[in-house]
C-alpha positions in Angstrom: 0.0 0.0 0.0 3.0 2.2 0.5 5.8 2.4 -2.1 9.1 3.4 -0.4 12.2 4.7 -2.1 15.5 2.9 -1.2 18.9 4.3 -0.2 22.0 2.8 -1.9 22.3 0.5 1.1 18.7 -0.8 0.6 17.1 1.0 3.5 13.5 2.1 2.9 12.8 5.8 2.9 9.3 7.3 2.8 8.6 10.9 1.8 6.8 13.2 4.2 3.7 13.0 2.1 3.3 9.4 3.2 2.2 10.5 6.7 -1.3 11.4 5.4 -1.5 8.1 3.6 -0.6 6.2 6.7 -3.1 8.2 8.7 -5.9 7.2 6.2 -4.9 3.6 6.2 -4.9 3.5 10.0 -8.3 5.1 10.1 -9.7 2.5 7.7 -8.2 -0.3 9.8 -9.7 1.3 12.9 -13.1 1.3 11.2 -12.7 -2.5 11.0 -11.7 -2.8 7.3 -9.2 -5.5 6.5 -6.1 -5.0 4.4 -7.7 -6.5 1.3 -10.5 -4.0 1.4 -8.2 -1.1 2.2 -6.0 -2.0 -0.8 -9.2 -1.9 -3.0 -10.3 1.5 -1.7 -7.0 3.3 -2.0 -6.9 3.6 -5.8 -10.4 5.1 -5.8 -9.3 7.6 -3.1 -6.3 8.5 -5.3 -8.5 8.8 -8.4 -11.2 10.8 -6.6 -13.9 8.4 -7.8 -15.0 4.9 -7.0 -14.4 2.0 -9.3 -17.6 0.0 -10.2 -18.9 -2.0 -7.3 -16.9 -0.2 -4.7 -19.7 2.1 -3.5 -21.9 -0.9 -2.7 -19.1 -2.4 -0.7 -18.4 0.8 1.1 -22.1 1.2 1.9 -22.1 -2.3 3.3 -19.1 -1.5 5.5 -20.7 1.7 6.6 -23.9 -0.2 7.6 -21.7 -2.7 9.6 -19.9 0.2 11.4 -23.3 1.9 12.2 -24.7 -1.4 13.6 -21.6 -1.8 15.7 -21.9 1.8 17.1 -25.6 1.1 17.9 -24.6 -2.1 19.7 -21.9 -0.2 21.7 -24.3 2.6 22.6 -26.9 0.0 23.9 -24.1 -1.7 25.9 -23.2 1.7 27.4 -26.8 2.4 28.4 -27.1 -1.0 30.0 -23.8 -0.3 32.0 -25.2 3.0 33.0 -28.3 1.3 34.4 -26.1 -1.2 36.3 -24.0 1.6 37.7 -27.0 3.6 38.7 -28.7 0.6 40.4 -25.4 -0.3 42.2 -24.7 3.2 43.4 -28.2 3.6 44.9 -27.7 0.7 47.4 
């Protein structure tokens, strides 16, 4: 996903512009996407438009993330109830 340059001794060197790319990749991983999906998304990000079929895939991933958020929010509400009940005793 990143293409480094190499020094004469073979050491990888990344330009400063790579920082933004790494940040994007990390955010996509944090969203729960796997490396295969991230590798498919990046060319569309670079081109500024999605390749055929990608939008449907991204919408599916977005729905999965939204469902996960809803599940976590419900878990938080349940924990709040347990905390409130426990602290009243």
